[in-house]
N, C-alpha and C positions, 0 to 999 in steps of 0.2 A: 076806441077813443084814446085810452091810455097809451097804447102802442104808438099811435100817431103823434101824441104829445112828446113821448120819449124820443122818437126818431128826430123830431124837429129840434128837441133840446140838444141831442148829441150833435146834430148838424150845426146848430148855432154855436156850440162850444168849440167847434173846429173853425169858426169864422171870426174870431175876435180880433185878428190883426196879424201882421207878418213881419218877422225879421229873420235873417238867415241864421243857420246854426253857426256859421263862421263868425258872424257878428257877435253872437252870444258868447263865444269862446274868448272874446277879448274882455269879458267882464271880470268880476272880482276873483281874486285868487281862490282856488279850491272849488270853484263852481264848475258844473258840467251839465251838458244838455240832458234833460230827462225826457222831453218830448221833442219830436222832430220839428223842422220848420214847416210853415204853412200858415196857419192862422196866428201863430205866436209861438214863442219858445218858452218852455218852462225849465228852470234849472234848479238844482239842489246845491246848497252850500256844502262845504266839506263836512260839516257837522252832521249832515243828514245822509251822507253816503252809506251804503250798506257796510263798507269796511270800517266805518267809524265805531262799530259795535263789536264786542267780543262777548260771546254768550256768558252771562253771569258775571262779567267783569266791567264792561263799559256800556254806556247808553248813547244813543244818538238822538238828535232832534227830529221832529216830525213836521218839517216845513218845506215848502217849495215856493219859488219866486216866479211870478209871471212877468215876462219881458214883453212890453207892448210893441206895436209896430213902430218902425222908424218914422219920425215926425210926430209921434204921439207919446214920446217919452215923458214920464212924470217929471215935474219940475225939480230942480236941484235944491231948492229952498222952499219954505212954506209960501204958497201962493196967497193972493187975496181971498178972503172968504167969499167974495162976490164972483169968483171965477169958476167955482165948482168944487167938488170934494174929492181930491184936490185938483183934478184936471177936468175942465168943463166938457160935458157931453159924454163922460164915461160912466158906466153903471157898476163900478166895483163898490163893495160894501163899506159902510161907515158905521160908527157906533149907533147913530140914529136909525139908519136903515135896518140894521140887525134888530134893534129894539122894537122897531115897527113890525118886522116880519114875525117876531116871536111874542108879540103882545106885551112887551115890557113898557112901552110908551106909545102914545097915540100917534097916528100918522095917516097920510093919504092912502086911498085905495091903491094897492099894488106896491106901496112902500118903495118907490123909486129912490135911489140914493141922491138924486138931484132935487127931490122935493120932500123927502122925509127928513125933517130938520129938528124934530123934537127928541131930545136925549132922555134917557132914563134919569129920573130924579131920585132914585132909590139907592139902597145899600146901607149897611150898618156893620158894626163890629169889624171883622178883619178878613182879608183874603191874603194868603201867602203864596208866592210864586217861587218855585225852586228851580234854579238854573245853574249851569257850570260857568266858571270863570267870571272875571270882573267886567261889567258893562259900564265903562267909565263915564259915559254921557247920559246915564239913565235919567237923572232929574231934568236935565236940559231938554232931552228929546221928548220926554213925557210932557213937559211944559209946551213945547212947540206943537205937539199933537193936540193937546188940550185946547190951546188957543185957536187952532184951525177949526176945530169942531165944536167950539163953544162949551167945553167942559170945565169944571173947576180946576184951577191951577194946582199943581202938586206943591204941597207945603210939608213942614215937619209934622203936621197933625194928620195928614192923610196919605203920606208916602214915606217909606224909609228903606234904605239899602242896608242889609245885615250880612256880615261875613260869618258863614257857618262855623269856621274854625277859629274865629276871633281875629284873624289876620287877613289883609287884603289878598284875594286870589290873583293869579296871573291874569294879565290883560287878555280878554277874549276878542278884541277888535279884529274883524275880518274872518273869524272862524265859522260864523254862522250862529254860534251861541249868543252873539250880540243881537242878531236879528230875533232870535228866539225870545230873549229877554224883553226887547222892545215890543214885540207882538203880544207877549203875555201881559205885561203891565198896562199897555195901552188899552187892551180890550177888557181886562178886568176892571180898570178904572172907568172905561167907557160905558159899561153896562151896569156898574154899581158904584157910581161916583161918590157916594157918601160913606163907603167902606174905606177903612185904612188898608192900603196895599203895602205888603212887605215883599221886597225882592230879596230872597235869601240866596246868596252866591256861594258856590262851593269851589274848592281848589282845583277840581278836575271833573271829568265826566265818568270817573270810575263809580261803580255802584257804592263802594264803601264811602266815598265822599258825598255822593248824592243822597244816600240814605241818612248820613249824618245831617245833611241839609234838611231832609224831611223831618227828622226829630226836632231840629231847631225851629222849623216852620210851625210844627204842631204846638210847640211850647208857646210861641208868639201868639198864635191864634187863640189858644186856650186862655192865655193871660188877658186877651182882649175881650173875653166873654164868649168866644165861640166863632165859628166861621168855617172857611174852606181852605184847603191846600190844593193847588193845581200843579200837575206834573206833565209837561208836554214832551216827554221823552220816554225812551224804553229800548228794548232790544229783544232778540229772539228768546223764546222760552228756554229754560235750562233745568236740569233734573233737581237741583237743590233750591229752586225758587220758593218753595213753600216755607222754607226756614226764614224767609224775609217778610212774610205776610204780617208779622206782628208789628212791623214799622207803621202800619196803616190802621192802628187801633186806638189812637189818642182820644181821650175824652173831650167832648165838645168840638170835635173836629170831623169834617167830612172830606175825604180824599177823592180827587178827580184825576184821571189820567187819559191821555190820548191813545187811541187804539192802534196807531201806526198807519203808514202810507203805502203799504203793500199788502197783497193777499196774505192771510194767515193771522196768527195771534202773536202778541208781544207781552212781555212783562215790563212794568208792573200792572198793566191794564187788566190782565186776567186774574189778578189777585181778588179773592172774594170779598176783600175789605176795601175795594176801590170801586168808585162809580166809573165805569169804562165808557168813554165817549167816542163814538164813531163819526164818520164824515158824510156830509151831503153836499149837493150842488143846488144853487138857486138859478133856475131858468128865468131869464128876464127878456122882455120884449126889446128887440134891438133898436127900436125907434123911441119908445117911451120909457124904457127901464122898468116897467111894471113887472112884478113877480107873476110868472105864469104857472110855475109848478116847483115843488121840491122833489129831488130825486136822490137816490143813493149815489155817492161819489164812487166812480168805478175803481179807484185805487184805495178805498178805505180798508183798514184792517178789520178783521173780525173772524169768528169761527169758534171751534171747540178747543178748549185747553188740552194740552198734552199731559199736564201734571196736576191741575187743580180739580178737586171734586166739585160736583154741582152743589151749590149752597142751598139752604132750605128756602130762601126767598125765590129761587127759580123753579120750584116744584111745579108751577103752572106751565112751564115749557118743557116738561120731562119728555114729551113726545118728539121734541126737536133735538134736544141735546141730553146726553147721559152724563156729561161732565159740565164744568163751568163754561157757559157760553157767553160770548161778547160780540158786539157792545151791548151795554144796557140802554143807552139813549144815543142821540146823535145831534150834530149841529153843523153849520157851514164849514166846509173844508176845501172844496175844489179850488185850486189856484186860478182856474179859468174864470171863476166867479168869486175871486178872493176879495180881501179887504185891504184898505189903505193902511200902511204902517209907516211911521217916521223913524228913520235911523240915520245917524250921522257918522257911524264908525265902520260900516261895511262898505268897502270901496268898489266902485265900478258901475253902479246903476243909478246914482243920484240918491237923494235923501228920502224921497217918497217912493215906497216900494209897494207892489201888489203881492200880497203874501197869502198863501193857503196852506193846506195840510191839516191833519188833525191836531197839530199844535195850536191852531186857531180855535178848534171846537172845544177843547178842554177849558181854557179860561173863560170863554163865552158862557159855557154851561155852568161853571162854578160861580160866575158873577150873577147869573140869573137866579141860581139857588140862593145866593146872598140877598139879592133884591127881593126875593119872596118873603124874607124877614121872619121866618119861623125856623129857628136854628136847632138842628138835630144833635143828639148826644154823640152820635158815631156814624160811620159809614153804614154799619149794619142796619141801624134804624132808618137811615135815608133810603137805602136800597129796599127795605121792607115797604116803605111808602110808595116808592116807584113801582114795584111789582104788584102792589095792591090795586093799581089802576088797570092791570092787564084785562082786556076784554070789555072795558067800560068806555062807552062813547062819551066824548066831551070831558075826559078826565085829565085835561091839562096837557095833552100831547097831540101833535099832528102826526097821524099814522102815515108814514112815507111808503107809498106802494109802487113807485116807479123806480126802475134802474136795477143794475146788476153789480156784483162785486165778487171777490174770491178768485181762486185759481180757475183758469179757463172761463172766468165769469160764470161760474157754476152756481153761485148763490144769488137769489133774487130778493129784492124788497117786496113785501107783501103785507096783507092784512095781519094785524097783531105783531108779535115780536118776530124779528128775523135777524139773520146773521150779518146783514149789511147796516141796518139802522136801529137795531134794538126795538124799543117801543116807539121810537119816532123822535121828533124835534119838539122843543118847548112851545107851548101855546098858552100864553098867559101865565099868571103868577099863582093861581089857586089850585089846590088839590093835586100837587105834583111834587117837584123836587123837594122843596122845603115843607110841603104839606100844609095842612091847616089844623 
């Protein structure tokens, strides 16, 4: 039965729409085709290209953009709330549909994006997002996104842009880092609308600048009484990475990072002081939009670290990994089943974008942790709570048992912890991320 569902799911993923590769190449500067033509084209901005990272020196974003069929292009400006979210008849994710799927807010059976309209009403204290370069339209774009989906408008009390160095960074428009920032702040706000969102901007995507941003973000969160820091970026592991693990040990702060969008492991997600979030796909009925199954995203990062030792909280999976294994948990990431994002600075695709990648999974999971409203003193205590649920039914996680990932698709999602989805995806707010 599971094999049949998975085969149908993979087939439906290949039938979402069609544009030619040539058409996609006319899109925004720096974009390139990541998947071939057929059902649709998936592209990566320049910030997510493999050559955007240098081991131990620079990080890349973990996002991909789904280009829909010709004639079904997302609108260039915010549509009427009556026309669909934001294109009528499409089943890409919204803040309300994600909240429904993960039990953060009530919704209809199947949580179709066209009928799941109840947003999360939760959140407290602070969530800090760390991204490179300046996103000039952050406030206005978050306002447009919030208006479309019925979320609280961003104000000085619930949203603030902070320059990590004290001076405004270079403009990141069109680089992909601007899409990263819009994705991060919109879904952190969407799942935890009562939390204050800090967008901490750094001068570049060098690790030295990004880690300075992490330090600033941790200070802001701690001063707000506690919360989460989300990092939707990373790069290949490197031999000196353990010397940077101390950046993720701030008091009253829990650090989340995306696992990457290729087979294998990336830093900082493999740090034992970070909650590493992998990626999944949401299989939806093509006529009704109802959720049929959750599966491992084929391109999610995950695996055994090359340099990090297995932390004590992972002793329960010692038979699977002898070193630090990732991810710890997972959330929606597949761009074929991606989420609507509003961005007015990235040129070529219109303002409404369908975005996926584990860049989506990290802020979603951080925001759900925030919505759970029990704030942990550190990532270590958060991870201890997460792994205490290992092997317990109904412990706040949906155990994803469909799908494959890794080199040659050699890793499989399965019962319990696995190298594709960790312990699984969030299922409600109790006895899990923020614990009880």
